[in-house]
C-alpha positions as CSV (number, residue, x, y, z in Angstrom):
1,M,-18.9,-6.7,-7.7
2,S,-16.9,-4.4,-9.9
3,V,-13.3,-3.2,-9.2
4,W,-14.7,0.2,-8.4
5,S,-17.9,0.4,-6.4
6,L,-19.4,3.1,-8.6
7,G,-18.4,1.4,-11.9
8,A,-21.9,0.0,-12.6
9,R,-23.6,3.3,-11.8
10,A,-21.1,5.2,-14.0
11,K,-21.8,2.8,-16.8
12,Q,-25.5,3.2,-16.4
13,M,-25.1,7.0,-16.3
14,A,-22.9,7.0,-19.4
15,D,-25.5,5.0,-21.3
16,T,-28.4,7.3,-20.4
17,V,-26.6,10.7,-20.3
18,M,-23.9,10.2,-22.9
19,P,-24.8,7.4,-25.3
20,G,-21.9,5.9,-27.2
21,V,-19.3,6.8,-24.5
22,A,-17.4,3.7,-23.4
23,V,-16.8,3.2,-19.7
24,T,-14.6,0.2,-18.9
25,E,-12.6,-1.0,-16.0
26,S,-10.2,-3.5,-17.5
27,P,-7.9,-1.3,-19.6
28,A,-6.5,0.5,-16.6
29,E,-5.3,-2.8,-15.3
30,A,-2.9,-2.9,-18.2
31,N,-1.9,0.7,-18.0
32,T,1.9,1.1,-17.7
33,D,1.5,3.7,-15.0
34,V,-0.7,1.4,-12.8
35,I,1.7,-1.5,-13.5
36,A,4.7,0.7,-12.4
37,L,2.8,1.7,-9.2
38,R,2.0,-1.9,-8.3
39,A,5.6,-2.9,-8.9
40,A,6.9,0.0,-6.7
41,F,4.3,-0.5,-3.9
42,P,3.6,-4.3,-3.8
43,D,1.9,-4.1,-0.4
44,L,-0.3,-1.2,-1.2
45,P,-3.9,-2.0,-2.3
46,I,-4.3,-0.2,-5.6
47,R,-7.5,-0.3,-7.5
48,A,-7.5,0.7,-11.2
49,V,-10.2,2.3,-13.2
50,S,-10.4,3.5,-16.8
51,M,-13.2,5.8,-17.7
52,Y,-13.8,8.2,-20.6
53,G,-10.2,7.7,-21.8
54,Q,-8.7,8.5,-18.4
55,D,-6.9,6.1,-16.1
56,W,-7.3,6.3,-12.3
57,A,-5.6,4.6,-9.4
58,I,-7.4,4.5,-6.1
59,I,-5.1,4.3,-3.2
60,T,-5.1,4.7,0.6
61,A,-4.7,8.2,2.1
62,E,-1.6,7.3,4.0
63,A,0.3,6.4,0.8
64,I,-0.5,9.6,-1.2
65,V,2.8,11.4,-0.4
66,D,5.0,8.4,-1.3
67,V,3.0,7.6,-4.4
68,C,3.1,11.2,-5.7
69,R,6.9,11.4,-5.0
70,F,7.3,8.1,-7.0
71,L,5.2,9.3,-9.9
72,R,7.1,12.6,-10.0
73,D,10.6,11.3,-9.6
74,N,10.4,8.1,-11.7
75,E,12.4,8.6,-14.9
76,T,9.9,6.7,-17.0
77,L,6.6,8.2,-15.6
78,R,7.7,11.8,-14.9
79,F,4.4,13.2,-13.6
80,D,6.0,16.6,-13.0
81,A,2.9,18.8,-12.7
82,L,-0.1,18.7,-10.4
83,A,-3.0,20.2,-12.5
84,D,-5.7,20.0,-9.8
85,I,-6.9,18.6,-6.5
86,T,-10.6,18.4,-5.8
87,A,-12.8,16.7,-3.3
88,S,-16.3,15.3,-3.2
89,D,-18.7,14.7,-0.4
90,L,-20.6,11.5,-1.3
91,L,-23.0,11.4,1.7
92,P,-24.7,8.9,2.4
93,R,-22.2,6.6,0.6
94,S,-19.3,5.0,2.5
95,P,-16.5,6.0,2.2
96,R,-18.0,9.5,2.3
97,W,-15.1,11.6,1.1
98,E,-13.0,11.5,-2.1
99,V,-9.9,13.6,-2.8
100,V,-8.8,13.4,-6.4
101,Y,-5.4,14.4,-7.7
102,Q,-5.0,15.2,-11.4
103,L,-1.3,14.7,-12.4
104,T,0.2,15.7,-15.7
105,S,3.4,14.4,-17.4
106,M,4.5,17.3,-19.6
107,V,7.1,15.2,-21.3
108,R,4.8,12.4,-22.1
109,N,1.7,14.6,-22.6
110,I,-0.6,12.4,-20.6
111,R,-2.7,12.8,-17.5
112,F,-3.3,10.4,-14.6
113,R,-5.6,10.6,-11.7
114,L,-5.1,9.4,-8.1
115,K,-8.0,9.1,-5.9
116,V,-8.1,8.8,-2.1
117,E,-11.2,7.7,-0.3
118,I,-11.9,8.7,3.4
119,E,-14.4,7.2,5.7
120,N,-17.1,9.3,7.3
121,V,-15.3,10.8,10.4
122,A,-15.8,14.1,12.2
123,E,-12.5,15.5,11.0
124,P,-11.4,13.9,7.7
125,E,-7.7,14.1,7.1
126,V,-5.2,13.4,4.2
127,P,-1.5,14.0,4.3
128,S,-0.4,17.1,2.4
129,V,1.5,16.8,-0.9
130,T,2.9,20.4,-0.7
131,S,6.3,18.9,-0.2
132,I,6.0,17.2,-3.7
133,Y,4.0,19.8,-5.6
134,R,4.2,23.4,-4.3
135,V,0.9,24.3,-6.1
136,A,-0.9,21.9,-3.8
137,D,-0.8,24.6,-1.1
138,W,-3.7,26.6,-2.6
139,Y,-5.8,23.6,-3.7
140,E,-5.5,22.0,-0.2
141,R,-6.4,25.3,1.5
142,E,-9.5,25.7,-0.7
143,I,-10.6,22.1,0.0
144,F,-10.1,22.6,3.7
145,D,-12.0,25.9,3.6
146,L,-15.1,24.7,1.7
147,M,-15.2,20.9,2.6
148,G,-13.4,20.7,6.0
149,I,-10.9,18.0,4.9
150,R,-7.7,18.6,6.8
151,F,-4.3,18.1,5.1
152,G,-1.8,16.9,7.7
153,G,1.6,18.6,7.5
154,H,0.4,21.5,5.4
155,P,2.6,24.6,6.1
156,N,-0.3,27.1,6.3
157,L,-3.7,25.4,6.5
158,R,-6.2,28.2,7.0
159,R,-9.3,29.6,5.2
160,I,-8.8,31.5,2.0
161,V,-12.3,31.9,0.6
162,L,-14.5,32.4,3.7
163,P,-13.9,34.7,6.7
164,A,-11.7,33.2,9.4
165,D,-14.7,33.1,11.9
166,W,-17.0,31.2,9.5
167,Q,-18.8,28.3,11.1
168,G,-19.0,25.1,9.1
169,F,-18.1,24.0,5.6
170,P,-20.6,25.0,2.8
171,L,-19.8,22.3,0.3
172,R,-20.6,19.5,2.7
173,Y,-24.0,17.8,2.1
174,D,-24.8,18.1,5.9
175,H,-24.3,21.9,5.8
176,P,-27.6,23.8,6.3
177,I,-29.0,25.3,3.2
178,G,-30.3,28.9,3.4
179,G,-31.0,31.1,6.4
180,E,-27.4,31.9,7.0
181,E,-26.3,35.3,8.4
182,V,-24.5,37.5,5.9
183,G,-21.6,39.2,7.6
184,F,-21.2,42.1,5.3
185,T,-24.8,43.6,5.3
186,S,-26.0,46.5,7.4
């Protein structure tokens, strides 16, 4: 089995959809950022992936705040900007949820992704990184609003896209399609 459970499928997709694009898993193991993470968190299970020229580290949800703080404050790494946070519902796969953090080092001019996987639970939750990156406030609120993933410790976790009384989360695969009441029609 590969380091990353979707590695074989990603390689197959790359061959059929984008011929000539290399998808590998071994170069990320030698990435200096991954090596620094493993040295700083020796007890943390860190899986490394390199795909399409991007290096990823897959970590546990409980470690996201400490890992982000380390990546931001480390004088060598200096990932001082959070470019994006996104989430995916991978139903029926287990773990069902993925939250992906796109970090940027402005000084080094490189990007690095952190991925957190969450099992299929009624109310998925990840610790908030707003204390590390203030811009995470809006990204986390949008993910909560549309996917229903809660961010523990968020200072103002509420809906920002949908009305406050909206039922459900429209980007989940188990959300009903069509036939929804539209609240602003006469």
